[in-house]
C-alpha positions in Angstrom: 4.3 58.8 -11.9 5.9 57.9 -15.3 9.2 59.3 -14.1 8.9 57.2 -10.8 8.1 54.2 -12.8 10.9 54.7 -15.5 13.4 55.2 -12.5 12.1 52.0 -10.9 12.6 49.9 -14.3 16.0 51.6 -14.5 16.9 50.3 -11.2 15.6 46.9 -11.7 17.5 46.8 -15.1 20.8 47.6 -13.5 20.4 44.9 -10.9 19.8 42.3 -13.6 22.6 43.6 -15.3 25.0 43.6 -12.4 26.2 40.3 -13.1 27.9 40.8 -16.2 29.1 44.5 -15.2 30.5 43.0 -11.6 33.8 43.8 -12.4 33.7 47.2 -13.9 31.4 48.5 -11.2 34.0 47.0 -8.6 36.8 49.1 -10.4 34.9 52.0 -10.6 33.9 51.8 -6.9 37.4 51.0 -6.1 38.7 54.2 -7.9 36.0 56.6 -6.3 36.9 55.3 -2.8 40.8 55.8 -3.9 40.0 59.3 -5.0 38.0 60.5 -1.6 40.9 59.0 0.2 43.4 61.0 -1.7 41.3 64.3 -1.3 40.8 63.8 2.3 44.7 63.1 2.6 45.6 66.2 0.6 43.3 68.4 2.8 45.0 67.2 5.9 48.4 67.5 4.6 48.0 71.0 3.6 46.4 71.8 7.1 49.9 70.9 8.3 49.4 67.3 9.4 52.1 64.7 8.7 51.4 62.3 5.7 51.3 59.3 8.0 49.0 61.1 10.2 46.9 62.3 7.6 46.7 58.8 6.0 45.5 57.4 9.3 43.0 60.3 9.9 41.6 60.2 6.2 40.9 56.2 6.8 39.1 57.0 10.1 36.9 59.6 8.5 36.2 57.3 5.4 35.1 54.6 7.7 34.5 51.0 7.2 35.4 50.9 3.2 34.6 47.1 3.2 30.8 47.8 4.7 30.7 50.6 2.1 31.6 48.4 -0.5 28.9 45.9 0.6 26.0 48.5 0.8 26.8 49.8 -2.8 26.5 46.1 -3.9 23.3 45.8 -2.2 22.1 48.6 -4.2 23.6 47.3 -7.3 22.1 43.9 -7.3 19.9 41.5 -5.6 22.1 40.6 -2.9 19.7 37.9 -1.2 20.2 35.7 -4.6 23.9 36.6 -4.7 24.4 35.2 -1.1 22.3 32.5 -2.0 24.4 31.4 -4.9 27.5 31.7 -2.6 25.8 29.5 0.0 25.0 27.1 -2.8 28.7 26.8 -4.2 29.9 26.7 -0.8 27.6 23.7 0.2 28.5 21.9 -2.9 32.2 22.4 -2.4 31.5 20.9 1.3 29.5 17.8 -0.2 32.5 17.2 -2.5 35.0 17.4 0.6 32.9 14.8 2.6 31.7 12.1 0.1 30.9 9.7 2.7 28.9 11.9 5.1 27.0 13.1 1.9 26.4 9.7 0.5 25.1 8.4 3.9 23.0 11.5 4.4 21.4 11.5 0.7 20.8 7.7 0.8 19.3 7.9 4.1 16.9 10.7 3.2 16.1 9.0 -0.2 14.9 5.8 1.6 12.6 7.9 3.8 11.3 10.2 1.1 11.1 7.5 -1.4 9.0 5.4 0.7 6.7 8.5 1.6 6.2 9.3 -2.0 5.2 5.6 -3.1 3.1 5.6 -0.1 1.5 9.1 -0.5 0.8 8.0 -4.4 -1.3 5.2 -3.3 -3.3 7.2 -0.3 -3.7 10.0 -2.6 -5.3 7.7 -5.2 -7.3 5.9 -3.0 -8.1 8.0 0.0 -7.9 11.5 -1.0 -8.4 12.3 -4.6 -12.0 12.4 -5.5 -13.5 9.6 -7.5 -13.4 10.5 -11.3 -17.4 11.0 -11.3 -19.4 14.1 -11.5 -19.8 15.7 -7.9 -18.6 12.4 -6.2 -19.4 13.7 -2.7 -22.8 13.1 -3.6 -22.4 9.6 -4.4 -23.5 6.8 -1.8 -23.4 3.1 -1.2 -26.5 1.7 0.8 -25.0 -1.1 3.0 -26.2 -4.4 2.9 -27.2 -6.6 -0.1 -30.3 -6.9 -1.9 -32.3 -8.9 -4.3 -33.2 -7.4 -7.6 -36.5 -6.8 -6.3 -35.2 -4.1 -4.1 -34.0 -1.8 -6.9 -37.5 -1.0 -8.5 -38.9 -0.7 -4.9 -36.3 1.9 -3.7 -36.4 3.6 -6.9 -40.0 4.4 -6.6 -39.8 5.2 -2.7 -36.9 7.1 -2.3 -37.3 10.9 -2.2 -34.0 11.7 -1.5 -31.8 9.6 -3.9 -31.7 8.1 -7.5 -31.0 4.4 -6.8 -29.0 2.3 -9.1 -27.3 -1.2 -8.6 -24.6 -3.0 -10.1 -23.5 -6.8 -9.7 -19.5 -7.5 -8.7 -19.0 -9.4 -11.9 -19.0 -13.0 -12.9 -16.9 -14.8 -15.5 -18.9 -15.5 -18.9 -17.7 -17.1 -22.3 -17.3 -14.3 -24.9 -17.5 -15.6 -28.5 -17.7 -14.0 -31.7 -14.3 -12.4 -31.6 -11.6 -14.9 -32.4 -11.2 -17.9 -30.0 -13.5 -18.1 -26.9 -12.3 -16.5 -23.8 -13.6 -15.9 -20.3 -14.4 -12.1 -19.5 -15.6 -10.7 -16.3 -19.3 -9.0 -16.9 -21.2 -7.2 -14.4 -25.0 -6.6 -14.9 -26.0 -3.0 -14.3 -29.2 -1.1 -13.9 -29.6 1.1 -17.2 -29.2 4.1 -15.1 -25.8 3.0 -13.4 -23.6 5.5 -15.7 -26.1 8.3 -15.2 -26.2 8.2 -11.5 -22.7 7.9 -11.4 -22.2 10.9 -14.0 -20.1 8.9 -16.5 -20.2 9.7 -20.2 -19.3 6.9 -22.5 -16.3 7.4 -24.8 -18.1 5.8 -27.8 -21.6 5.0 -28.6 -24.6 5.2 -25.7 -25.3 3.7 -22.4 -28.3 1.7 -21.5 -31.5 3.4 -21.8 -34.9 3.2 -19.5 -36.6 0.1 -20.5 -33.3 -1.8 -21.6 -33.7 -3.9 -18.5 -37.0 -5.6 -19.7 -36.8 -9.2 -21.0 -36.2 -8.9 -25.0 -34.7 -5.6 -24.8 -31.8 -6.5 -22.5 -29.5 -8.3 -25.1 -27.1 -5.3 -24.9 -23.4 -4.9 -23.8 -20.8 -2.1 -23.1 -17.2 -2.9 -23.5 -14.4 -1.5 -21.1 -11.7 0.6 -23.1 -9.4 -2.2 -21.9 -11.1 -5.0 -23.6 -12.1 -2.9 -26.7 -8.4 -2.2 -27.2 -7.0 -5.6 -26.4 -9.8 -8.1 -27.7 -11.1 -5.9 -30.6 -8.1 -4.1 -31.6 -9.8 -0.4 -31.1 -11.9 -1.1 -34.0 -14.3 2.0 -34.1 -16.8 -0.1 -36.1 -17.4 -2.4 -33.2 -20.6 -0.7 -32.4 -23.6 -2.5 -33.5 -21.6 -5.8 -33.7 -23.1 -8.9 -32.0 -21.3 -11.0 -29.8 -22.2 -14.1 -27.7 -22.3 -14.1 -23.9 -23.0 -17.5 -22.5 -24.7 -18.6 -25.4 -26.9 -15.1 -25.7 -26.3 -12.8 -28.6 -25.8 -9.1 -27.6 -25.2 -6.1 -29.3 -22.6 -3.8 -28.5 -23.9 -0.3 -27.9 -20.9 1.6 -26.1 -17.4 2.0 -25.0 -16.5 3.1 -21.7 -13.8 5.7 -21.1 -10.3 4.8 -20.2 -9.8 4.3 -16.4 -13.5 3.4 -15.6 -13.6 0.6 -13.7 -16.5 0.4 -11.5 -17.5 -1.9 -9.6 -14.0 -3.0 -9.8 -10.9 -3.4 -12.0 -11.6 -6.7 -13.2 -14.8 -5.7 -14.8 -14.5 -5.9 -18.4 -18.0 -5.9 -19.9 -21.3 -4.4 -18.8 -25.0 -5.8 -19.6 -28.2 -4.7 -18.5 -29.7 -5.9 -15.2 -32.9 -7.8 -16.1 -35.6 -6.6 -13.9 -38.4 -9.3 -14.6 -40.8 -10.2 -11.6 -42.0 -13.0 -13.5 -38.7 -14.8 -13.0 -39.1 -15.6 -9.4 -35.4 -17.0 -8.9 -33.4 -14.4 -10.5 -36.0 -11.4 -9.1 -35.9 -12.6 -5.3 -33.4 -15.2 -4.8 -30.4 -14.9 -7.3 -27.2 -12.7 -6.8 -27.8 -10.2 -3.9 -26.6 -7.0 -5.1 -25.4 -3.5 -3.5 -27.5 -0.6 -4.0 -25.8 3.0 -5.3 -27.2 6.2 -4.9 -26.9 9.7 -5.8 -28.3 12.1 -3.3 -30.6 14.6 -5.1 -30.2 18.5 -4.5 -30.8 19.6 -1.3 -30.8 16.4 0.4 -28.2 15.5 3.1 -26.4 12.0 4.0 -28.1 12.0 7.5 -31.7 12.5 6.0 -31.0 9.6 3.3 -29.9 7.4 6.3 -33.1 8.4 8.2 -34.9 7.5 4.8 -33.3 4.0 4.1 -34.0 3.1 8.1 -37.7 3.7 7.1 -37.6 1.9 3.6 -36.0 -1.3 4.8 -38.9 -2.4 7.4 -41.1 -1.8 4.6 -39.3 -3.9 2.1 -38.8 -6.8 4.3 -42.5 -7.9 4.2 -42.5 -8.1 0.3 -40.4 -11.0 0.5 -42.2 -14.2 -0.9 -40.6 -16.3 2.1 -39.7 -15.7 5.3 -36.9 -13.2 6.2 -35.1 -12.7 9.3 -36.2 -9.5 11.5 -33.0 -8.1 11.7 -32.4 -8.4 7.8 -30.6 -5.4 6.7 -31.6 -3.6 10.1 -28.5 -1.6 10.2 -28.4 -0.6 6.3 -27.7 2.9 5.7 -26.0 5.2 3.0 -22.3 5.6 3.4 -19.9 7.6 1.0 -19.3 5.7 -2.2 -15.8 6.2 -1.7 -15.6 4.8 1.5 -17.4 1.8 0.2 -14.9 1.1 -2.4 -11.8 1.3 -0.1 -13.5 -0.7 2.6 -11.0 -2.7 4.9 -8.0 -1.3 2.8 -8.0 1.8 4.5 -6.9 0.5 7.9 -4.0 -1.4 5.8 -3.1 1.9 4.0 -2.8 3.9 7.2 -0.7 1.5 8.8 1.6 1.3 5.8 1.6 5.1 5.6 2.6 5.0 9.4 5.4 2.9 8.8 6.9 5.0 6.2 6.7 8.1 8.0 8.5 6.2 10.8 11.4 5.3 8.5 11.5 9.0 7.4 11.8 10.3 11.0 14.5 7.8 11.7 16.2 9.4 8.5 15.7 12.7 9.7 17.2 11.8 13.1 19.9 10.2 11.6 20.9 13.3 9.4 20.4 15.7 12.1 23.0 13.5 14.2 25.4 13.5 11.5 25.2 17.1 10.8 25.7 17.8 14.5 29.1 15.9 14.3 30.1 17.8 11.3 29.0 21.0 13.1 31.4 20.2 15.6 34.3 19.7 13.3 33.6 23.2 11.7 33.5 24.9 14.7 37.1 26.8 14.2 36.0 27.5 10.6 32.4 29.1 11.8 34.6 30.8 14.5 37.0 32.3 11.8 33.8 33.4 9.7 32.2 35.2 13.1 35.6 37.0 13.4 35.5 38.2 9.8 31.7 39.7 10.5 29.4 36.9 9.7 26.2 37.3 11.9 24.6 34.3 13.8 21.7 34.5 11.1 24.0 34.4 8.3 25.8 31.1 9.5 22.5 29.5 10.4 21.3 30.1 6.5 24.5 28.8 5.3 24.2 25.4 7.4 20.4 25.3 6.6 21.0 25.8 2.8 23.4 22.7 3.0 21.0 20.4 4.8 18.4 21.6 2.4 20.8 20.7 -0.3 21.2 17.2 1.0 17.3 16.7 1.3 16.4 18.0 -2.1 19.2 15.7 -3.5 17.9 12.9 -1.6 14.1 13.8 -2.6 15.4 13.5 -6.6 17.0 10.0 -5.8 14.0 9.1 -3.5 11.7 9.6 -6.6 13.4 6.8 -8.2 13.4 4.5 -5.2 9.6 5.5 -4.8 8.9 4.1 -8.3 10.2 0.8 -7.1 8.7 0.8 -4.0 5.3 1.6 -5.3 5.2 -1.6 -7.2 6.0 -3.7 -3.9 3.1 -1.5 -2.1 0.8 -2.4 -4.8 1.2 -5.9 -4.4 0.2 -5.8 -0.6 -3.4 -4.6 -2.0 -6.1 -6.2 -3.7 -5.9 -5.8 -7.5 -9.3 -5.2 -7.7 -9.3 -1.6 -6.4 -10.3 1.0 -8.9 -7.4 3.1 -9.6 -4.8 1.0 -8.3 -3.2 0.2 -11.6 -3.0 3.5 -12.7 -1.6 4.8 -9.3 2.0 6.3 -10.2 4.3 9.2 -9.1 3.1 12.2 -11.3 3.6 15.7 -10.7 1.5 16.2 -8.0 3.3 13.6 -6.0 6.7 15.4 -7.2 5.2 18.5 -5.7 4.6 16.7 -2.7 7.9 15.1 -2.6 9.6 18.8 -2.9 7.5 20.0 0.0 8.4 17.1 1.9 12.3 17.4 1.2 12.1 21.0 2.3 10.3 20.2 5.6 12.8 17.2 6.1 15.9 19.3 5.4 14.8 22.2 7.8 13.9 19.4 10.5 17.2 17.6 10.2 19.2 20.8 10.0 17.8 23.4 12.4 19.3 21.8 15.7 22.7 21.5 14.0 22.5 25.1 12.6 21.6 26.2 16.0 24.4 24.3 17.5 27.0 25.4 15.3 26.0 29.2 15.2 26.8 29.3 19.1 30.4 29.6 18.9 32.5 31.0 21.6 34.8 32.8 19.7 37.7 33.5 22.3 37.4 29.8 23.5 37.4 28.3 20.0 40.1 30.5 18.6 42.5 30.1 21.4 42.3 26.3 21.7 41.4 25.5 17.9 39.9 22.6 19.6 36.6 20.9 19.0 35.8 20.2 22.7 34.1 23.2 23.3 30.3 21.7 22.3 27.7 22.6 24.7 26.7 19.4 26.8 22.9 20.5 25.8 23.7 19.7 22.1 25.2 16.5 23.1 22.4 15.4 25.0 20.3 16.2 21.9 22.0 14.1 19.7 22.1 11.1 22.2 18.3 11.8 22.5 17.9 11.6 18.7 19.7 8.3 18.4 17.9 6.9 21.3 14.6 8.0 19.3 16.0 6.3 16.1 16.3 3.1 18.4 13.0 3.5 19.8 11.2 4.0 16.4 13.3 0.9 14.8 12.3 -1.4 17.9 8.6 -0.4 17.1 8.9 -1.3 13.2 11.2 -4.5 14.2 8.3 -5.7 16.7 5.8 -5.0 13.9 7.7 -7.1 11.3 8.4 -9.8 13.7 4.6 -10.1 14.8 3.7 -10.2 10.9 6.7 -12.6 10.0 5.5 -14.9 12.9 1.9 -14.6 11.7 3.0 -15.8 8.3 4.9 -18.7 9.6 1.8 -19.7 11.5 -0.5 -19.1 8.5 1.9 -21.2 6.3 1.8 -24.3 8.9 -1.9 -24.1 8.9 -3.4 -27.3 7.7 -5.7 -26.4 4.8 -7.6 -29.7 5.1 -6.0 -31.2 1.8 -2.9 -32.0 0.3 -1.8 -29.9 -2.6 1.8 -31.4 -3.6 2.0 -32.5 -7.2 -1.4 -31.4 -8.2 -2.2 -29.4 -11.2 -5.4 -27.8 -11.9 -6.8 -26.2 -14.8 -10.6 -24.7 -15.7 -12.8 -25.6 -18.6 -15.7 -23.5 -19.2 -18.0 -24.9 -21.8 -21.0 -22.6 -22.9 -23.5 -23.1 -20.2 -26.2 -23.6 -23.2 -24.3 -27.0 -24.1 -25.3 -28.0 -20.2 -28.9 -27.4 -20.4 -29.0 -31.1 -20.9 -27.7 -32.7 -17.9 -26.5 -35.7 -19.9 -24.6 -33.5 -22.5 -22.4 -32.1 -19.6 -21.9 -35.2 -18.1 -20.6 -36.9 -21.1 -18.4 -34.1 -21.9 -16.7 -34.4 -18.6 -16.5 -38.0 -18.8 -14.5 -37.7 -21.8 -12.3 -35.6 -20.1 -11.3 -37.7 -17.5 -10.8 -40.6 -19.9 -8.4 -38.2 -21.6 -6.7 -37.4 -18.6 -6.3 -41.1 -17.7 -4.4 -41.5 -21.1 -2.5 -38.6 -20.6 0.2 -40.4 -18.4 -1.2 -38.6 -15.2 -1.4 -40.7 -12.1 -5.2 -39.7 -11.2 -7.7 -37.1 -12.2 -10.8 -35.6 -10.6 -13.4 -32.7 -11.1 -14.6 -29.9 -8.9 -16.9 -26.9 -9.5 -14.3 -25.0 -7.5 -10.7 -25.7 -5.9 -9.9 -24.5 -2.3 -8.7 -21.2 -2.0 -9.3 -20.1 -5.7 -11.3 -17.1 -4.7 -14.8 -18.9 -6.0 -17.3 -19.7 -3.2 -20.2 -21.5 -4.8 -23.2 -21.4 -2.4 -26.5 -22.6 -2.3 -29.4 -22.3 0.1 -30.7 -25.5 1.7 -33.3 -27.4 3.7 -32.1 -29.8 6.6 -33.7 -32.5 8.3 -34.5 -31.4 11.7 -34.1 -27.5 10.9 -37.2 -25.3 11.2 -36.9 -22.4 9.0 -38.8 -19.3 10.4 -38.4 -15.4 10.5 -35.4 -15.6 12.6 -34.0 -18.6 11.0 -34.3 -18.6 7.1 -32.6 -21.4 4.9 -29.1 -22.0 5.7 -26.6 -20.7 3.0 -24.1 -23.7 2.4 -20.9 -23.8 0.4 -21.8 -26.1 -2.5 -19.1 -28.7 -4.1 -19.8 -30.7 -7.3 -17.0 -33.2 -7.7 -16.4 -36.3 -9.1 -15.7 -39.4 -6.7 -12.0 -39.3 -7.2 -11.7 -35.9 -5.6 -11.4 -36.7 -2.1 -8.8 -39.4 -2.5 -6.9 -37.3 -4.9 -6.9 -34.3 -2.4 -6.4 -36.6 0.6 -9.4 -35.4 2.2 -10.0 -37.7 5.5 -13.1 -39.3 5.8 -14.1 -39.4 9.3 -17.4 -41.1 9.0 -19.8 -43.2 6.4 -18.4 -43.4 2.9 -17.0 -41.3 0.2 -18.8 -40.7 -3.1 -18.9 -43.4 -5.6 -19.0 -44.1 -9.1 -22.5 -45.7 -8.4 -23.7 -42.6 -7.4 -25.0 -41.7 -11.0 -27.7 -39.3 -12.4 -30.4 -42.2 -12.0 -29.3 -43.3 -8.4 -30.7 -41.9 -5.3 -29.5 -38.6 -4.2 -26.4 -38.5 -2.0 -24.3 -35.9 -0.1 -21.0 -35.7 2.0 -20.9 -33.0 4.4 -18.2 -31.4 6.5 -17.4 -32.3 10.2 -18.2 -28.7 11.2 -21.4 -28.7 9.5 -22.4 -32.1 10.8 -21.6 -30.8 14.4 -23.6 -27.8 14.1 -26.7 -29.1 12.4 -26.8 -32.5 14.4 -24.6 -32.1 17.3 -25.8 -35.2 19.6 -26.2 -37.5 16.8 -24.8 -39.1 13.6 -25.4 -37.1 10.3 -25.4 -40.2 8.5 -28.9 -40.9 7.2 -29.8 -37.2 7.5 -31.1 -35.3 4.5 -30.3 -32.3 2.8 -31.9 -30.7 -0.3 -31.6 -27.3 -2.2 -34.1 -24.8 -0.8 -37.2 -24.9 -3.1 -36.5 -28.5 -4.6 -38.3 -31.7 -3.8 -35.8 -34.1 -4.2 -33.9 -34.7 -0.5 -30.2 -36.2 -0.6 -29.0 -38.7 1.6 -25.9 -37.7 3.8 -23.6 -40.8 3.4 -20.4 -39.4 4.5 -18.6 -36.9 6.9 -15.4 -35.5 5.9 -13.0 -33.0 7.7 -13.1 -29.5 7.3 -11.3 -27.7 4.1 -10.3 -24.4 4.0 -12.3 -23.0 1.3 -12.3 -19.3 1.4 -8.9 -18.9 3.0 -6.4 -20.1 5.4 -7.6 -17.6 8.2 -11.0 -19.2 8.0 -12.7 -22.1 6.4 -15.5 -20.2 5.2 -17.2 -16.8 5.8 -19.5 -16.2 8.6 -22.6 -15.8 6.4 -21.9 -19.4 5.0 -22.9 -21.9 7.7 -22.0 -25.3 6.3 -20.5 -27.2 3.3 -21.9 -30.1 1.4 -20.4 -32.1 -1.6 -22.8 -33.7 -4.2 -21.6 -36.2 -7.0 -21.2 -34.2 -10.1 -23.9 -36.4 -12.2 -26.3 -35.3 -9.4 -25.2 -31.7 -8.4 -27.7 -28.6 -9.2 -27.2 -25.0 -8.9 -29.8 -22.6 -7.3 -31.5 -22.3 -10.9 -31.7 -25.9 -11.2 -28.7 -26.4 -13.7 -25.7 -28.5 -13.2 -22.4 -26.6 -13.3 -21.0 -25.9 -16.6 -17.5 -24.5 -15.8 -15.5 -27.1 -13.7 -11.9 -27.7 -12.6 -9.8 -30.5 -13.8 -7.4 -31.7 -11.2 -4.6 -34.1 -11.9 -1.9 -35.5 -10.0 1.4 -36.0 -11.9 5.1 -36.8 -11.0 6.6 -33.5 -11.6 5.2 -30.3 -12.4 7.2 -29.4 -15.7 6.1 -26.9 -18.5 5.9 -29.8 -20.6 3.5 -31.6 -18.2 1.2 -28.4 -18.1 1.3 -27.9 -21.8 -0.1 -31.5 -22.0 -2.8 -31.2 -19.5 -3.9 -27.8 -21.2 -3.7 -29.1 -24.5 -5.8 -32.3 -23.7 -8.6 -29.8 -22.4 -8.4 -27.7 -25.5 -8.7 -30.4 -27.8 -11.8 -31.7 -26.1 -13.9 -28.5 -27.3 -12.3 -25.7 -29.1 -15.2 -23.4 -28.1 -14.7 -24.0 -24.4 -12.4 -21.3 -23.1 -9.5 -23.1 -21.0 -7.3 -21.3 -18.4 -4.0 -21.4 -18.0 -2.6 -24.7 -15.8 -2.0 -23.8 -12.2 -0.2 -25.8 -9.4 -2.2 -26.1 -6.3 0.6 -25.3 -4.5 0.7 -21.9 -6.0 -3.1 -21.4 -5.6 -2.4 -22.1 -1.7 0.5 -19.4 -1.7 -1.3 -16.8 -3.4 -4.0 -17.2 -1.1 -2.1 -15.1 1.4 0.1 -13.2 -1.2 -1.1 -10.1 0.1 -0.3 -10.9 3.6 3.2 -12.0 2.8 3.6 -8.6 0.5 2.6 -6.6 3.8 5.2 -8.5 5.8 7.9 -7.9 3.4 7.1 -4.3 3.2 7.4 -4.2 7.0 10.6 -6.4 7.1 12.4 -3.9 4.5 11.2 -0.9 6.6 12.7 -2.5 9.7 16.0 -3.3 8.2 16.4 0.0 6.8 15.5 1.4 10.1 17.8 -1.0 12.2 20.6 0.0 9.4 20.1 3.7 9.9 20.0 3.3 13.5 23.5 1.4 13.5 24.8 4.1 11.7 23.5 6.7 14.1 24.9 5.0 17.1 28.3 4.2 15.6 28.3 8.0 14.4 27.4 9.0 18.1 30.0 7.2 19.8 32.9 8.1 17.1 31.9 11.9 17.8 31.9 11.2 21.6 35.2 9.4 21.5 36.6 12.6 19.4 35.4 14.8 21.9 36.8 13.1 24.8 40.3 12.3 23.2 41.8 14.3 26.0 40.4 12.8 28.8 40.8 9.3 27.7 44.3 9.9 27.1 44.6 11.1 30.7 42.8 8.1 32.1 45.5 6.0 30.3 48.2 8.3 31.3 47.1 7.8 35.2 46.8 3.7 34.8 43.5 3.0 33.0 43.6 0.0 31.1 42.6 -0.4 27.7 39.8 -2.9 29.0 38.2 -0.3 31.1 38.5 2.3 28.3 36.6 -0.4 26.0 33.9 -0.9 28.8 33.7 2.9 29.1 32.5 3.4 25.7 30.5 0.2 25.4 28.5 1.3 28.6 27.9 4.5 27.1 26.5 3.0 24.0 24.7 0.6 25.6 23.0 3.1 27.9 21.7 5.1 25.0 20.6 2.0 23.3 18.7 0.6 26.2 16.9 4.2 26.8 15.9 3.6 23.3 15.0 0.1 23.7 12.7 1.0 26.7 11.0 3.5 24.9 10.4 1.5 21.9 9.0 -1.4 23.8 6.3 1.2 25.4 5.5 2.4 22.2 5.0 -1.1 20.6 2.8 -2.1 23.6 0.6 0.8 22.9 0.6 0.9 19.0 0.7 -2.6 17.7 -3.0 -3.5 18.7 -3.7 -1.7 15.5 -1.9 -4.5 13.7 -4.4 -7.0 15.4 -6.4 -7.4 12.4 -3.2 -8.3 10.0 -2.1 -11.0 12.4 -2.8 -14.5 12.6 -2.4 -16.8 15.5 -0.3 -14.1 17.4 -0.8 -11.8 20.2 0.2 -8.2 19.6 2.1 -8.5 22.9 3.9 -11.5 21.8 6.6 -12.2 24.5 8.9 -14.0 22.2 8.8 -11.6 19.7 9.4 -8.8 21.9 12.6 -10.6 23.3 13.7 -11.5 20.2 13.7 -8.0 18.7 15.4 -6.6 21.8 18.3 -8.8 21.8 18.5 -8.2 18.1 18.8 -4.3 18.3 21.2 -4.8 21.7 23.3 -6.8 19.4 23.3 -4.5 16.5 24.3 -1.4 19.1 26.7 -3.3 20.8 28.4 -4.2 17.3 28.1 -0.4 16.0 29.9 0.6 19.4 32.7 -1.8 19.4 34.7 -0.2 16.6 34.7 3.5 18.4 35.6 1.4 21.7 38.4 -0.4 20.1 39.5 3.1 18.5 39.3 4.7 21.7 41.5 1.8 23.5 44.2 2.7 20.9 44.5 6.4 21.7 48.2 7.2 22.7 48.4 9.5 25.9 51.4 11.6 24.4 49.5 12.5 21.4 46.2 13.2 23.0 47.6 15.5 25.8 49.2 17.6 23.3 46.0 19.1 23.0 45.7 22.3 25.0 43.1 21.8 27.6 
C-alpha cells in the first residue's frame, strides 16, 4: 500500500515538474527513438537487406513515432491542461488578429451580461435573499390595517402567532442635538424587535409595559441617525432628546442595515396603548399587524385563525363599521408584503434585460458563424494533420468562452453603472435597496452566466465549423462550402434578434407614449414660477390656536416684504406625497354599518392659495380673509366631491364637519379637482372626497390646528439667490422650527412620476442597445451572404444583370429576414405587452400607432444595415470573381 502510494505520488510529482523538464525529456525521447530505429536498421542490414529497404522497413516496424511521442507526453504531464493552455494561447492570438470582431463581440456580451448582473443584484436583494431576521420564513404580515385597539385583542386571542405592530412613520421635530431637524419616527409595540428576531447593536429594546402612559418616553435610534446626528457617540445612551415637545430617553441603537418598516425610518418610539385615549386607541393612525408563527404553526392554519378573529374584533368598535371591514384579511409572508407591487416591475425589468442578453448571444453566435466560414481552410488543414472533430469543437468553444468571460469582466463595470439607473426606477423606501451592490455572490452569478452565454453563442458555430468537407475545402480553398443548414440557422438567429428587438421597442414606445400622456395631464393647478418650503414649528407651540395663527401671519407678512409677487399657506402641496385625511359627516349622508363616515383629503389653506395656484372656481366663492377664527365656519369642496355627495343639487349651503365634532362648516364654494396623490389619479380609492378649510378655522382629527405648513411663493425667476432669501426668511422667524430646503413646485410635479420616467428610460436604453445589435447582426449576415455568393453575383453580372438588380437582390434578401423577425416580434408583443398594462397611462397595450412606428423604424434600420453590403455587391468585378474555382 505504501509502495503504491509512493509510486502515485512520484508520478504526480513528475507530471507537475514536466513543464520545467519538457526540453530535456523531449531530447531523451528523441534519442531513445533514434536508438531503436538504428538497432532495427542494423538488424535488417545484417540480414542482407539493402540500407534503403532496411530504413523503410524499420520505420514501418516502429509505427507512428509522432503518436508515440504524444502518448509519452500524456504519461509525463496533464495533457488536458496542456491542451487547454494551447487553446487559450491560440484563442488570444485569434482575438488579436480580428480586433473589430473581438471588440463587437465583447461589447455585445458585456452589455447583456452587465444589465443582467445589475438586475439580478436587485432581484437577489429584494426577492430571493431572506430577510435579515431570525427564521424570516416564519414572519407574516396580516393584510389590512387596524386601530391600536386591535393589537392587545389579537395578542390575547391568537394561539398561532406572536403579534406586533409598527407605524409606517411620520416626521417629527428632533430637538436636543444641535439645530432642530425633522426625522422620520415610527411607533412600535415593545415586542416588535423580538418578534422580528433582531438584536440591538447597543443598549436595549423596549420592554413589556413600555407602551403604557408615563413609561413610553423612550427612543431607539437607527445606526444612520446615530452616526450622522450624534457622531457615533457611545455615550448617547441615556441622553434625553425632545420629539415634538416630548422628552424621550435614548435607550438603544439599532444595528446597521436595519430599516423596518422602511428605509426612511430613523427613530423608533413605543406605541402607546391607552384605552382611555379614545381617539388614539380607536380612530388614530391605522396600522399593519406583524406576526411570527409559533413552533408547529403553519401559514394555512394562521389564515384560518385570522378569518375567525376579524369578525370577533369588528363588533368591539365603539362606532359602526362596515360588514366587509377587513373581511379578506389574512397572513402573508412578510417579504411578500415588503416588496408589494414592486415585484411585478422587477420581473418586467428582469425579463427586459434577459431579452437583451438573448439578442447579444444571437448576435455573437451569428458573428462566430461568419468567422467559422472564413476559417474553413484552416480547420481543414488541422483535420488533415490529425485533429479530431471533438478537438476542433473544444478549440472553438474555448474562443467563445474567452469572449464571454472577457465580456463578463467588462459587464461588471457596466452593471455597476446600470444598477444606479435601475435603483432610480424603484421606490427609495424599499428596505435593503440602498445597500444593494454587485458583490461576490453576483460575481459568481455573472461567471456562471458568462459560461452559459459562451456555450450558447459558441456551440452552433463550433458544430458548423467542425463539419469540414476535407477534400472539397482543400481542393477549392473556397469558403462557399458552408452547409445551407447553418446558413438558415444564422438567418434564423438574426430574425430572432429582430423579433426580440421589436418586442423591446414596442414596450419602450408604449412607456414613452404613456410618459408623454402623463406629462400632458392637467394637474388642476399651475405650478409655474412657484417655490415652496415647509416650516415645522413644535406642535406644543400650536396647542393654542392663536399662537400658530399669529406665527403664520408673521410669515406671510415677511414674505410680502421679501420681494415675492404673492404668498400663501397650505398644510400640503399637491403631489408632495402627503395626504392629510379626516373622517367627516355630511348633509344628507346617513352613516351605517355599510356606510361609515367618509374619509376626505383635508386642506388647511390661506385665502391666497387658490389664486396663487390658479385653481378655477366653479361655483360660489373662494375662502376670504374675513373667514377668521371667530367667524362662521366655512369650507370649499372639490367638484368630484360635490357631484358624488350632492349629485342633483348645488353643494353651496351644504354642511360638513369633522366626525365627532359638533361644529358644522358651510360649503361656500366648489373648485376644480386637483391631483393631490399623483398625476395618474386625483386621490386614492379609499379617500372619497376633498375639502378645504381656512387655516384659521382648520382642525385635525385630534382637534388641533396643523402645526407644519408649506409656504408657497410666486417669484419672477427661480434663482439660487431667490431660494436662499425665501429659506432665510423662514429660518429667521423661529430658529427652533426646522425648515426644509426650498423646492420649485415644477420639480415636485416632475418628481411625482420620476420612477415612471426612470422605468421608461431603462426600456428605451434596452431597446436602443437591442436595435444596435440587430443592425450589426443584419449587416454581418448580409456581408457574409455577399461574400459566399461572390461567384454567383459575378456570373450574374457577366450574363447581363444590372447593378440595380444586384442591389435589389441583396436588399430583398435582407428585408425578407427583417420582415420575418418583425412579424414574429409583433405577435410576441401582442401576447406579452399586456403585462405592461399596470405601468401604462392613457395608452392601450395594443396601441396601433406605436406598433406601426416601431415597425417602420426597425425596417428602416434593417434597410440601412443592408444597404452597404448591397452596394458592395454591386461593385463586384466579374473577371475577378469568376477566377474562383467553382
